[in-house]
N, C-alpha and C positions, 0 to 999 in steps of 0.2 A: 915880354909881352904882359900888359896889365890885364886885370880881370875883365874890364870892359871889352878889350880886344878879343879875348878868348870867348867871351859870351857872344859876341857878334858872329863868330864862326860856327856856333851851334845851330844845327838845322832844327828850328823849333816849329811845331805845328800848333797854332793857337797858343793858349796859355793855361796854366793850372787854374787861374781865376775863372776863365771862361768855362772850363770843364766843370768846375765846382758850381758855377752859376746854373748850368744845365742840370746837374744832378749832384747835390751836396754829398760830401764824404759820409755823413751820418746816415744817409739814405741808400748808400751803396751796400747792399746786403749780400752781394755775390762776390766774395773775395777769395783769392787763392794765393798760397805761397807755393811756387813750384819752379823748377829749374830745368826746362826741356833742353836737350842737346843743342838745338838750333840757336838758342839765346845764350848759351854758355860760350866762353872763349875757346878757341882751338881752330885749327885749319880744316878739320874734317869732323863730320858727325853723322849719326844715323837718325832716321825718323823724318818728321815733317820739316819742311823748309821754314824759314822765318815767315814768309808770306802765308804758307799753309797753316802755320801755328796761329797766326793772328786771325785768320778765317775761322779756325776751330774754336778759339776762346770766345770770339764774337758770337758764333752760332750757339754755343752752350749758355751764353748769358753772362760771362765774366764782366764785372764792372771795375775791379781792382786786381792787379796782379803784382806780386812781389817777385822781383828778380834779383840776381846777384850782380851788383855793379862793381864788386871787388872779387879778387881771387885770393885764396889761401889766407883768409882773415886779414884783409887790409890793403892788398896790392891793387892799385887803381886800374880801371879799363879806359884810361885817357892819359894824355901826356901831362902828368902832374909835375909841378915845380917843387913839391914837398916830399914825394916818395917816387922812386923810379917805377914806371909802369911795367907790365909784362912785355916780353919781347915782340909779340905779334900784334901789338895794340892797334897799328894802323889798318889792320884787316878785320878788326872786331865787328861783329854783327849786331851788337847792342844798339848803336845809334839807328840802324835801319829798323829794328824792332820797335824802338820808341816812336819813330816817325809813323809807322803803320798803325800801331796801337792807338796813338793819339788821333789819327784820322778817324778811328771808330769811336772816339770818346772814352776810351778805357784809360783809367788812371794807372800809372806805373810807379811803384815805390821800389827803392833799392834796399835790400838787406844790408845792414851794417852792424857788426859786433862791437858794441860800444867800448868795452874794456880791452878788446883783443885786436891790436894793430901789429901783427907779427913783424912786418918789414921795418917798423920803427925801432924795434929792439936794439939792433946794432948801432943806430944813430943816436938814441937817447936812453941808454940803459939805466941812467940814474932816476928815470921817471917810473920805473917798474914798481909794482906792489911788492911788499914784503909780508909774508904770511905769518899768522900767529901759530905758535906751537900748540897743536891739539893732540899731541901724543903719538902722531904718526911720523914716519921718516920724512925728511925734507924732500921737496920736489923742485925741479927746474921751472923757473918762470918762462913760459913760452912766448910771452908777449902781452901780459896782462898789466895794464897801466893804472896808476893811482889817480883817483879823481882830484886829489888835493895837490898834485904836482903840477908843473907847467903844462902837462897834458890837458888840463882843464881848459886852457885857452887855445892850445894847438888843435884839438879835435874839431871845434866849430869852424875854425879857419879852414881846415882840410875839407870838411863837408861842404862849406860854401864853395870851395874850388870845384867840387863835384858838380854842383848846380850850375856853376859857370860853364862847365864843359859838357854836360850831359843834360838832355831834355827830360829830366826826372820831375815827378810831381811831389816827391818827398822821400822820407826814409822810414824804414821798418827796423826799429832798433832791437837787436837781440844781444845776448851775452851781457846783460845789464846787472849782473851780480857783483858783489864786492869781495872778490877773491879769485881763485883759480877757475879755469873753465874747461877742464878735460877730466873725464872719468869721475862721475859722482861717487861719493860725496865730495864737493869742492872743498878746497882749503880756504878757511876764512882769512880775511885781510882787513885792514892794512896797518902796519906799524913802522912804515918807512920814516925817513927824517922829516918829510913834509908833514905827515900826519902827527908825528911826535911833537913838532913845534906848535902846530895849530891846536892840538888837543890841550897842550899845556897852557897856551894863551887863552883858550876859551873856557877851560874848566879849572885850571890851577893844579891839575893832576898829571902824574907821569903816565905815559901810555903803557898799557899792558902788552906783554909780548907772548903770553900764553893764555889759553882758554881757562878761566877760573871763575866759575859761577859762585864760589864761596866769597869772592871779593866784591864788595859794593862798588869799588872803583871800576872793576870790570863791567859791572851792570850799567854803570853810567856810560862807559865806553860803548856798550851795545846800543844804547839809545842815541849816543852822539853819532855813531855810524849812520843811523837812519837819517838824521838831519843832514849829514854831509852828502848822502846819496840823493836826497830830495833837492838840496841846494845845487848840486852838480847838474842834475837833469834840467832844472829850471834855467840855469845859466846856459847850458847847451841849447835849449829850445829858444831862449831869448836872442842869443847871438845869431843863430841861423835865421830866425824870422825877422831880425832887424834888416837883413839884406834881401830876404825873400819872404815877404809877409804872408803869402798865400801857400807856402810850403806845408805839406802834411807831415807831421811828426808823430809817429805811433810807437809806443814803447812796450816791450814785453815786461809785464809785471809778474812777480811770483806770488801774488796773493791767492793762494790755493790751499786746500786743507792739509797738504803734505809738507808745505814749506816750513822752515824754522828760521831762527835768527841769523844763521851763518851766511845766507845769501845777501844780507844787508838791506832787505826790503821791509819797510814798515808794514804792519797790519793796520794801517790807517791810510788816509788818502794821500796820494802824491800831489794833489791839487794841480794837476797838469792843465786843467781847464783855465787856470789863471794865466797860463802862457800859451794858450791856443793849442794845447796838445791833447793826445788821446793815449789810451793804453789798452792792451789786450792781455789775456791770460790763457796759457795752454792748459788743457785738461787731459789727463792721461788714463784715469781709472775707468770705471764703468760709466754708463749713460745716466747714472744717478748723480754724478759729480757736476755736470754742466749747470744744472739748476741751482745747486748750492753755491757754486762759484759765481754765477751770474748775480745771485742775490747779494753776495758780498760786494761785488763790483758796483752794483747799483747804489749801495749804501755810501760809496765814496764820493758820489756827486760828479765824477769825471766821466765823459763820454767813453764808452768801452766797446771792445769786441771780444767775443768768446771764441777762442781758438780751440778747435777739436782736432786731435791727431787721428790717424787711421781708425775707422770705426768697424771695419770688417777685413780680416786678413785671411790669407791662405798660406800655410806653412810652405816655405821654399820659394814663395813668390812675393812676400810682403803683402801689399793690399790685394784684395780679391779682384780678379779681372772683371767680373760682372757682379758688382756689389748690389745688395738690396737697398732700396731707398730709405727704409725706415730709420736706421741708425743715424746716418748723416743728417736726415731731416729733423729728427728729434733733438739732436745736439744743437742745430741752428735755431730751431723754434724755441728752445729753452732760453737762448739769448734774447730773442725777440720778445718773448713773454715777460722778460725781466728788464726790458728797457734798453737792451744792447743790440749788437748786430753780430751775425755769424762771420767767422773767418777761419782760415787755416787750410789744412790739407787732409780732410777726412777720407779722400779717395785714393791717397798715395799716387797722386798724379795731378790733374786727370790725364788720361790717355784716351785714344780712340775707343778702347774697350769699355771705358767708363761713360761714354758720351750720353747714352740714354738716361742713365741714372743721374748724372750731373744736371742735365737739362731739366729733368723732372723735379729734382730737389731745388734748383735755383728758381724754377718757375713758382714753386710754392713759397719760397722766401719773398719773391717780388710781389706776390699778391698781398703780402702783409706789411709792406713798407710804410703804410700810413697808420699802422696800429702798434707803434713801438713806444713812443714817448708818453709820459704821463706821470703825475704825482700820485704815488700809491695811496690807496685807501688805508688809513691808519687804524690799527687795532692792537697788535702785539709787537713790542720791540724786543728782539732777542739779542742779548749781548754777545759779541764775538770779539775777543780781546787779545791785543798784542801783549799786554802786561801778563796775562795768564800764559800765553804761548811761550814767553821768554823766561819768566821768573817763578812760575808756580812749581813747586818741587816735583809734582807728578810729571811735568814736561821735561825736566832736566835730562833724563836718559835719552830722549830724542835729540835734545840740543847738544849733547856731548857724544853723539855717534854710537850710543849703546843699542839703539834700535835701528831697523832698516829705514833709510831716508824716505822711502815711498810709503811708509805707514802714515795714516792721518794723525794729526795732533789734535789736542782738545776734543777727544772723542765725546766728552760730556756735552759740549756745544753742538757737535754734529748729531748726537743722539736726540737732543732736544729739537733740532731742526727736523729730523726725520719724523718725530712724533707730530709736530705741528704741520709739516708739509703734507704728510700722508693722511692727515685728518682734516685737510682743507680749511685750516684756520689761516686767516690773512695775517701775515707778519713781515717785518723787515728786520734785517740785521742792524744793530747800532754798534759802531766801533768806539774804542776808548775816547777818541777826541770829541765824539758827539754824545758822550754820556753826560749830558748837561741838562739843566731843567728846560731850557728853550726847546731842545729836541724832544725830551721825554714828555713834555706837556702836550704834544701832538697825539700821543698814544693813550690807550686806556689801561694797558697792562705792560709791565716790564718783566721779562723772564731772565733771571740771572742763574744760568745753569753752572753751578760750582764756580762762580766768579770770585775766586779767593782773593785775587790781587785788585784792590780798589784803593784809589787815593782818598784822602779826607775830603777833597773838593767833590769828587764823584759821589761819595757817600752823602754829602750834604745835599747834592742835587736830587739823589734818590729819596732822601728823607723828605724834602720839600714836595716832590712829585706825589708821594703817598699821602702826605698831610693834606695836600690840596685836592685829594679825591681819587688818585690813581691806585691801581692794584699792583702789588709786587708778588711775584713767585720767586723764591730764592731757595737754593738747595745746598746741602752739604757744608762746605767751608766758605761760603760766600762772605766776603769782607773780613776774613780772618787775617789777611796779610795786607800790607800796603802796596803801592804801585811798583815797588822794586822787589817785592816778595819778602819783605821783612815781617817777622811775626809780631802780631799785636797781643796775642795771648787771649783775645776775646773778639767777638764780632763787633766791628765798628757800627753795625746796624742793629745791635741788640735791642735798642729801644723801639725800633720800627718793627722788628720781627717778634718782639715780646718774649724772647728766649735768650738764655745765656749759654755760651759754649762751655761744655764740661770735658771735652777731649775727643779723641778719635776712638772708634770701635773697630778693632781688627787692623789698625794701622793702614798701610797701603795695599793690603791684600784684599782682593775681591772674595766675597763669601756670600753664602745664602742668607737672605734677609726676609723676614715675615712681618708684615704689618697687619694689625688687628683693627678692623673698621669700627669706629665708635660712633660716627655720625649716622643717624638713622637712614638718611637718604642714600648715603654711600653704601650702607649695608644692603639696602634694597636692590641697588644696582649691581653690586660686585660680590655679594656673598659674604663669607666669613673672613677671608684673608686676601691680601695682595702680596705676591711674592716676586722677588727679583734677585739678581746676582750682581753684587757690586760692592761699593764702599759706603761707609756711613759715619756720621758724627753722633755724639751724645750731647743732649741739651737738657736744661731745666727751665721751667716757666718762671719769668720774672714775677715777683709778688704783686706788682701794681699793674700788670698787663691785663688788658681787656681781651682775653684769649679764649678760643674755643678749640678743644683738642679733637681733631678729626680722626686720628689714628694713633694707636699705641704700639709699642714693639712687643713681639711675642717673646715669651721666656724660654721657648724651645731652643736647644743648642745641639750641635753635632751635625751629622750627615743624614741625608734623606729625611729631612725634618718632618715631613708630612706622611711618612710611610704608614703610620698607624693613627692617622688623624681621627679624632672623635670630638664633635662639637660639645660634648658634655664634660670633656676634661678641662682642667685649668691650664690654659696655655697663654693667658694674657699677663701683661705686666703694666704697672702704672706709668711707665716711661713714655713721654710724648714723642712722636716722630713726625706727624703732620699736624701743624697748628695753623689757626687763622687768628690774627690779631688785628683789632681795630686801632688805627692810628690816625688821629685827626679825622678828616673826612673820608679817608681811604682805608684799605686793608692790606695786610701782608700775610701771604701763605708761605710757611717755611716747611721744607721737607728735609729731614735729616739725611736721607740717602741720596747718593749721586745717581739720580734716576736717568739722566741723560747718558752717562757712561754705562749704566746697567742695561739700557735699551740697546746699546751697541754690542754689549756682550751677548745678550739674548733678546731679540726683538719680540718680547712677550706681549700679545695683544691686550690682556687685561691691564698691564702697566700703562700702556699707551692710552687706553680708554679712561683710566683714572686721571692721568695728567690732563687730558682733554676736558674731562668733567670739571676739574679745578679751574682751568682756564676759562671755561664757558660760564662759570659763576659770575664773570664779568661779561655781559651779553655782547656778542659780536655784531657788527653792523650789517654783515651779509652772511648767510649760512648756505651750505651746499649739502645736498643729499646725492651721493654718487660713490662709486667704488674707489678703492685706494689708487687704482692705476692713474687716475686723473690728477694732474698737478694744476693748481689754480693761482693766478695773480689777478689783482684788481687795481685799477688806477683811474684817476680823473683825467679824461682825455681833453676836455674843454669845459666851457661853462655848462653846467647841468647835464653833463654826459659822463657816464661810466663806461670803462672798457675792461671787460673780463676775458682773460685768456684761459682756455681749457686745453691742456696738453695731455694727450694719452701716452703715458710712459710706463709700460708694464714691467720694466727691468726690476728685478728684486733687489732688496737691500743686501749689500755684501758685507761680510765681516770686516772690521776696520783694519785688520792686519793683512788681508789679501791685497797683493800689489801686482801690478803689471810689469812685465819685462820691458826694457827699453826698445827691444827689437819689435818689428811689426808682426811677428808670429807669436806674440804673447798670448797668455790665456784669455785676457779680457776681450780682445778683438776676434779671437778664434771661436770662443765658446759663448760669449755673451752678446754678440751682435743679434739684433732682432730679426727673426724669420717672418714674423707676422705681427700685426697689431689689430686686435679685434675691436670693432666699434662698441662704444658704450652708449646705451640708449636711456632716454627719459631722465635727464639730469635736472634736478629741481634746485632752483636758485631762489632763496627767500631773502627779501630786502627788508630788514628790520628798521633801518634808519633813512630810507629813501622812498619818497612818494613817486612811484613809477608812472610815467606817462606813456612810454612806448618802449619796445624792445625789438631788436632785429639781429640777424646773423648776416653781416655784410658779405662774407665770402660766399654765401649761398643765395644772397639777395632774397632773404626770407624774413618776413615780419612774424613776430610771435605775440601771442596774447599774454596779458598779465592779469592774474586774479588779484583780488584785494584782501586787505586785512589779515595778515600782512601781505604785501605784494609778492607774488610768486610767479616765476617764469619757468617753463619747462623747455629745455633744449632737447629736441627729438633725438639727436645722435651726434656723437663726436667720433670721427674716424681716427684722424691723427691729431688734428688741432682745429679749434674753432675760436673765433672772436665773437663775443656777445656785447653789443652796444646797447646801452640803456639810457634813455632820456628821462630825467626826473625833474620835479618842480621843487622850488624852495619851500 
């Protein structure tokens, strides 16, 4: 029987195109991944019937549900010609569920583990991945297939067969890493014969068979893997959409602060928008992580969803039976505020016991569906780097399994994020591939938080950005290494920074550091000293630099450095540690210390205020006066209209080494779910660059007054989240 005959036998209700015309995928903000017994295969089950389940999800507002169209990682729930189905396939309840859900206009995607097709293993064992030697004992490959083998063409053909036989709207791709997929940390891959031949043809190099970051060939291999991952996903999406152009293809990406090279996911864009695709990212740690992750996803340019796992748990039960609304709402609103949509399973269900909570949360999401998209208001660009993640020496312990895989990487970039975010400074992440002049020219300030690994081309773009009038803030070892982590011996940006690298102080050990304020304005604001605990470099001023020394290093050494502090004693040294250099039309501020990493060691408020003061020497387009609990984003919603999101998220900053367990009774969801969110009153928003004509809170249907010179709007209160719309004139 050919595909057309099989397709004609599928009981289809309308079409995916019709459902998307009624409500596009990007606007479906109420998405769940869950597998109720009535939709799973099997002769018997407990709980709601298929009919009752569809009634339930329709009532609570579900717009997209992910179900399991396969069993045991790849066995189909239809009579496939490519893989034998499970024995009871003719009595499967999935087609009935699809029919009823589509009658309600609900989109249904099927889970599929991209690399993991277990029943194919005995049929095509030569297509399996081969793992690199990372020092651990070998494991059995349970069915993880290589992207570069004939599996590359077999998988899209197989998934097209799914769409021929099941009335699905698309796929939700999981298990998208490049290696094993059982029991973290995964084993990295692949060095099979297909990869070996392709790597030799494309690079002229022999494929490595063990993890060896001392080898430049291995570092080239790391980057090559990223390209093969992207190429495979594009190929998969194109092949499926050639037959089913309206199909929804949504991929689990591992772009999160805990990921490393071993998963095979670049910390750059997959560019899935080029092939009509989407991606989502799972967030596991505290409710501070969704905002960070969403900002990174927004920087890729690909439409995205932010997946949040269980937000409140009860030991012995998994998700709490009657969860509070605050935690799942904040996770989803963080996605919306950053241009994405919520998705996932924050309720560990849902079940009947979650009904009121889910309805309430989904209702809040739907109120905001028209306030998602927009081009961000450009002020600060914060570099977040694949090159630093993979090849900077400080990250190698994480990349080689010497630290727990759920620790965050690049804590210096995360610390800089925390400083900017909790100080209400508007910023975007800029990834390596967008660290070019065309991107940077849109911003006023570039923040390089210990961006040690930079290519010559990136440095030239930064040099031009500053020369043409931009501001640069760079810390510690920025530009000391090239894009593969090779030492230059000096800063590539020395001429821009106005200083020359003299070496490391204290090596890779964190230690107490004291800066002496030399700038009169800084002294007035911050007193005698600025202290932090971190790492630092030593520099000297270039003789021809147009430089102003803002801070020098203390000469105090030892422990408890300020125990007997007396301002009359000689505690200063001539060594510059914070400098400002004029370069062309712009300026570059260099900080010897790794202040981002130091802030993650100890989130010391004076250090944060100092960095904010340095940033605001380049005036922001919009300023906010409000407590730290509020997270803010701002975007151009349309012609002459600004959209400002104010999210009330009082979860405290967590130490960078605190991690959650994979089980639902982990510390994060047990102890750090929100019990209450107190309203924040009288938030002042000052518009330095916009002539405000009107302002309103659309969720409250309330108009606000705007004072003049400069235009200022006061938002009376933010309970959980507010949207402020501002009309301005050219």
